[in-house]
MISE-589530 format. One line per field, with one value per residue (C-alpha): x, y, z; residue number from 1. Coordinates in steps of 0.1 Angstrom, whole numbers, plus 5000, padded with zeros to 4 digits. Layout:
<recs>
x <- c(X,...) $
y <- c(Y,...) $
z <- c(Z,...) $
seq <- c(NUM,...) $
</recs>
This chain:
<recs>
x <- c(8594,8582,8545,8540,8524,8555,8579,8554,8554,8590,8596,8600,8588,8565,8566,8574,8577,8587,8605,8616,8651,8651,8638,8601,8579,8558,8537,8540,8524,8527,8515,8488,8499,8530,8518,8556,8563,8542,8543,8565,8591,8592,8593,8626,8638,8633,8652,8681,8680,8689,8714,8731,8731,8748,8775,8780,8784,8810,8829,8828,8841,8868,8879,8878,8900,8923,8933,8934,8900,8873,8835,8822,8804,8775,8761,8727,8713,8724,8711,8714,8707,8692,8687,8654,8647,8669,8660,8670,8669,8676,8668,8637,8622,8628,8616,8618,8622,8623,8657,8644,8631,8641,8654,8678,8684,8647,8643,8670,8656,8623,8635,8649,8616) $
y <- c(3093,3084,3094,3120,3092,3069,3099,3106,3069,3071,3068,3103,3121,3152,3164,3152,3174,3175,3205,3218,3220,3259,3253,3260,3239,3215,3194,3187,3168,3179,3158,3172,3187,3201,3238,3253,3237,3254,3259,3286,3267,3240,3262,3278,3241,3234,3261,3253,3215,3229,3251,3222,3196,3225,3230,3192,3186,3214,3200,3164,3172,3196,3167,3142,3164,3174,3141,3104,3099,3090,3081,3115,3126,3127,3134,3115,3131,3146,3153,3183,3180,3207,3211,3193,3180,3172,3173,3141,3151,3129,3143,3165,3152,3156,3145,3164,3142,3147,3138,3117,3085,3093,3066,3083,3049,3045,3080,3079,3046,3059,3091,3066,3048) $
z <- c(7389,7421,7433,7460,7479,7474,7488,7519,7530,7537,7572,7587,7557,7563,7525,7490,7460,7424,7409,7374,7360,7371,7406,7401,7424,7403,7427,7463,7493,7528,7555,7579,7611,7596,7598,7602,7564,7537,7497,7500,7518,7495,7466,7484,7486,7451,7443,7469,7452,7417,7430,7451,7423,7400,7428,7436,7397,7394,7422,7408,7376,7393,7415,7388,7362,7392,7406,7399,7418,7397,7399,7414,7382,7376,7411,7412,7446,7480,7516,7533,7573,7594,7630,7630,7594,7564,7525,7505,7468,7435,7400,7403,7434,7469,7504,7535,7566,7605,7614,7645,7629,7593,7571,7546,7525,7520,7509,7484,7471,7467,7445,7424,7416) $
seq <- c(1,2,3,4,5,6,7,8,9,10,11,12,13,14,15,16,17,18,19,20,21,22,23,24,25,26,27,28,29,30,31,32,33,34,35,36,37,38,39,40,41,42,43,44,45,46,47,48,49,50,51,52,53,54,55,56,57,58,59,60,61,62,63,64,65,66,67,68,69,70,71,72,73,74,75,76,77,78,79,80,81,82,83,84,85,86,87,88,89,90,91,92,93,94,95,96,97,98,99,100,101,102,103,104,105,106,107,108,109,110,111,112,113) $
</recs>
């Protein structure tokens, strides 16, 4: 599991966080100057990450069972993109990135660490 410092060093990162399997925020690091982002928002994002992983795995299982396509399951992570920021999640960690200047590949690799 990556450290908070490793997560926030990704280009474009403004926060990194770790959460439980039920979506409770365990640890976080918000870079200074990001006043619109707070612990409460990261707590909500943690729950969104858990919910999206559950839905993604359900869909991947369904696709594999109802088609000849394979390799979707298990889902390792995902990215959800908003207007100005995105969240890249893998396992029980995530990184919040400012879209302009974000490096999504580096974020996903950092989460693999």
